[in-house]
N, C-alpha and C positions, 0 to 999 in steps of 0.2 A: 056326793057323799051318801053312803047307805043309811037307811033308817035304823035307829037303835032300838033293839027289842031285848026282851029277857032281863036278866039281873043287872045288866049294864045301865038300865034306865035309872037305877038308884044312884049312879055315879054322876057327878057334875061333869059337863063337857070340858074337853081340853086335856092335852098331854100334861101329866104331872111329874115334873122332875123330882125325884124322891130319894131319900136316904135310907139305907139299911143300917140298923143300929141295934145294939143290945137293948132288950126291954128294961135292963137295970142301969141304963146309961146315966152318967153323972149330969148334974145340972149344967156344968160348963160345956158338956158335949151337946146338950139340947140347945143351949144358947148359940153354940157354934153353927148348928144346923139352921136355926132361925136367921142368923146373920147372913147366911148364904142365900136367903130368900126361899128356902124350902119350907113347904107347909105340910107335907105328908111323909110318913115313915112306914117301913115294913120291918117286922120283928120276927125272931125265931127263939124257940125254947125247946125243951124236951119233955118227956113224959112225967118227970118229977114235978113239974109245975103246970102241966096242961090241965086247965079247968076253966069253967065259965067265970068263976070268981077272979082268978088270976088275970084272965084276958080282959075282963071288965075293969079291974083295978088299974092295969097298965094303960088301957085306953083312956081312962079318966085322968091318970097322971100325965100322959102326953098332951091331952086336951088342955089341961091346966097350964101347960107350958107352950101352948100355941101350935100344937102339932096334931094332925089327924092320923090315926092308925088305919091304913088301908088293908094291910094283910098281916097274918100271924101264922108262921109255920111251926110244925112240930117235927123235929129231926127224927124222932123215934117211930114215926109212921111215914117216912119218906125214904126212898131208896132201900126198901126192905126186901131181901131175898125171900122171906116168908110169904109175902104177898105175890111177888113176881113169879115165884116158882111153886106156889101153893104147897109149902111144906106142912108138916103137922102143926106148926105154930101159926099157920096162915089164918085160920078162922078167928083166933083170938086177936091177931094183929088187925084184921079187918074190923072187928068190933071196936078196937081201940081207935081206929081211924074214924069210925062213925061218931064215937064220943067226942073226938076232936072237933068234928063238924058241928055237932050239937052245942058244944061249948062256945064255938065262934058265933053261932046263931044267937045264943042267949046273950052274948056280950055285944051283939050288933056289929061285928067285924065282918066285912063283906067278902074277904078273899083269903085263900091259902094256896101255896105252891105244892105240887106233888111231882116227884120224879119216880120213874119205873125202872131204874137201873138195878139189875140183880147183883152187880159186883163193883159198885162204887164209881167214883171219879178217878180217872187215870192221869197221872202226870209223871214226868221224869225230873231229873235234877233241874233246879231253877237256873235260868240263863239271864243274860242282860239284854235290855232294850236301850232306847235312846239315853245318852248321857251316862251309861253304866248302871241304870236303875235295875234292880233285881225284879224278875218277872217269872210267872209260871210258864213252863214249857212242856211240850210233849214231843217225844221222838219215838216213833213206832219201832225203830230198830233197837232201841234200848229199853223199851217198856217191859216190865216184869210183874207189876202188881198194881192194883187199884185200892182205893181207901174210901170208906164212908164213916164219918164220926170216929169211933175208936177201932173199927174193924178193918182188917186188910184181907184182900183177895189175891191169891198168887196163881200164876200160870204153872202148869199148862191148863188144868181144869180148875177154875176158880170156885165152882159150886159142886164138885164131887163127880159130875158126869156130864155128858153131852146132852143138851136139851134141843128139841126141835122148835121150829117157828110155830107150828100148830099148838104145841104145849103152851108156849108163852102167850100166844094170842088167846087161847082158851082161858088161861089164868087171868089175863087182863079183863076179858069179858066178864068173868065171874066176879072180879073185884068191882069193876066200875058199875055194873048193873045193881050191885048192892048199895054202893055209896052214893050214886047219883041221886036217887030219890030222897036221901037224907039231905044232901046239899040243896036240893030244890025246896024241901020242906023248911030248911033253916035259912034259905035265901043267901047261901054262901057260894061263891064261885071257886071252882077248882081249876087252876092253871097248870097244865102238864109241861114240865121242863124237858128239853131235848136231852138225849144221851150225850155225855161229855167224857171223851170225844165220841163223835158219831161213827162208831165202828161196830159192825155186826157181821158175824158173831164175834164175841170176845171171850176168851177163856172157856169156850165150849157152850156159851149161852147167847142166844139172839138178844139184841138190844133193839127193841121195835120202834123206838122214837129216834131213828137215825135217817129217816126219809120223809119227804113231804107226803107221799102216799100213805105212809104209816100213820101220820096224823089224821088224814082223811078217814082211814079205816077205823081208827080209834074213836073218832067223833061219831061215826055212824053206829058203832057198837054202843056207845054211851047213850046216844039219842036223847041228849039233855041240853037245854040252854045253859046249864050251870057248869058244864064241862067244856073247857077251852084251852087256850095256849098261854104258857109263860114262855114267850119266844126269846131265847137267848141268842142275840145276834152273834155273839162270839162263837157259840157252838155251830151256828149256821156257817160262819166263815171258816171254822176249822175244817168242815167237810167240803165246803164250796158247792157250787151248783151241780158239779159232777156227782158228788155223793148224794146230795139232798134231792136232786131232780128239778130244782129251781133255785133261784137266788133269794137272798134274804128279803129284799124289797118286794119282790113278787109275793112271797109268803106273807109278809106284813099286810099287803093290800088284800090278799085273799082272806086271811083270818079276820081282818077288820070288817070286810064286807059280809062275812058270815056271823058277825057278832061273837067271834071266838077268840078275840085278842084281849086278854085280861091284864097282862103284865109284860114288860120288856126288860131284859138284861142288856144294857147298852155298853158293849165292849168290842174291841178290835184285836186282830191278830196280824202277824207279818205276812203270812201266806197259809194256804191250806195244808192239810196233812200230805205226806206222812210226818212232817216235822214242822211244828209251829211254835212261836213265842208270842205271848200276849203283849200288847203294846199299849201306849197311851192312845186315847181315842182319836187323836189327830195324826197318828204316826203308823197306822197299819195299811193294809192293801185296800180296805173299804173306805170310800168317802162317806164318813158318818153323817155329814150334813144331808146327804140323799136319804139316809135312813130316817133322820128326824123329819125331813120334809114329807116323806111318805107317811109317817105317823100322823103328822098334822093334817095332811090332805085327806087321809082316810077317815078322819074323825075319831081317831083313837082317844079314849077318855080314861084309860087306865094309868098305871104308874110306869115310869122308866127309871131304872136305878143304875148307878155305876156298879161294875162287877169285876172282881179280880184285878183291881187297879195295881199297876207296878208300884214298887216301894219308892217313895220320894223322901229323902232325909230320914230322920229318926221318928218323926211324929206320923203315925198312920193316917191322921186326918188330912195330911197335905195332899196326898194323891186323890182322895175323895173330893176335896175342895177344888182341885184343879179340874177334875172331871165334871163336877156339877156346874162349875162356872162355864165350862166349855159347852155343856149341854144346854144350859139356860140361854147362852148367846145364840146357839144354833136354833133353838126354839123361837127366840125373839125374831131372828131373821126369817124363819119360815112363816111366822105370823104376819110380818110386815110385807113379805112378798105376796102373800095370799090376800092381804087386805082384811083379815079377820083374826080374832083371837078365839080360842076355844074350839 
């Protein structure tokens, strides 16, 4: 197991099966999380509430309900074309991102997720998975637009013109070299989420977090212990090892050994692109126990969350409960097989 260095030393050992929930969650939802045996949460908000005061207030509220806030995201500084493409609005958006990091630091929240997609997440019409459950799907032959938050990006040119790889990499270097020192000063980890789906170029724009080598290049540019990966297993499975250049389990072990694995999105799909449907964790083409075993064996001490869970019944909590129960059982098995916890 690799030695833990950098900001991860602040985090207690062990894989943390974690819930993603609204920062304004009702008391009954917080009780539901505790009843599942979950002790950590990740939260998201937007610019209208992003502040040290709000982050600290929410952190205290969750702590009073027996839950620790591991991460807090801000949708308005995430998946931003202004940053990715360095538009005239880019400098102001980068300053906004710095303020987000400073607010997290003041509130004592150790982590935030960042995605560098210039034209959003792409899906096609929902399809069904096991038992007729409604699930997110993507069919490249039918894809016409992507979406982030309230903005849509349409083919053929989603961002007005064709951009080169060099432009997008230069813009990323410009961004990350400004924000990484702030993250280090505030002791906040930035986990970079993969492109979803991992297709590049798309709509005339390169999406640079669609290969394993892209991550390595980005980390070299950042040159910071506080810049790492939010590894979405689902995105890795969407592309498969042919697209990514390696499989998800190898990537997990590599990032963990480099102290670059901060968060994991734990989900499965039925097959790689060009057409995939998201599945229940036990029903896709990846044996997710092998993923959990790799997380445990590599000494991962961040959080693993259910992600894009197919709809079960009418209560959206059902799918999350099923997934979290399954994840906790897999983690218990991995601990028992290894003879150690944490």
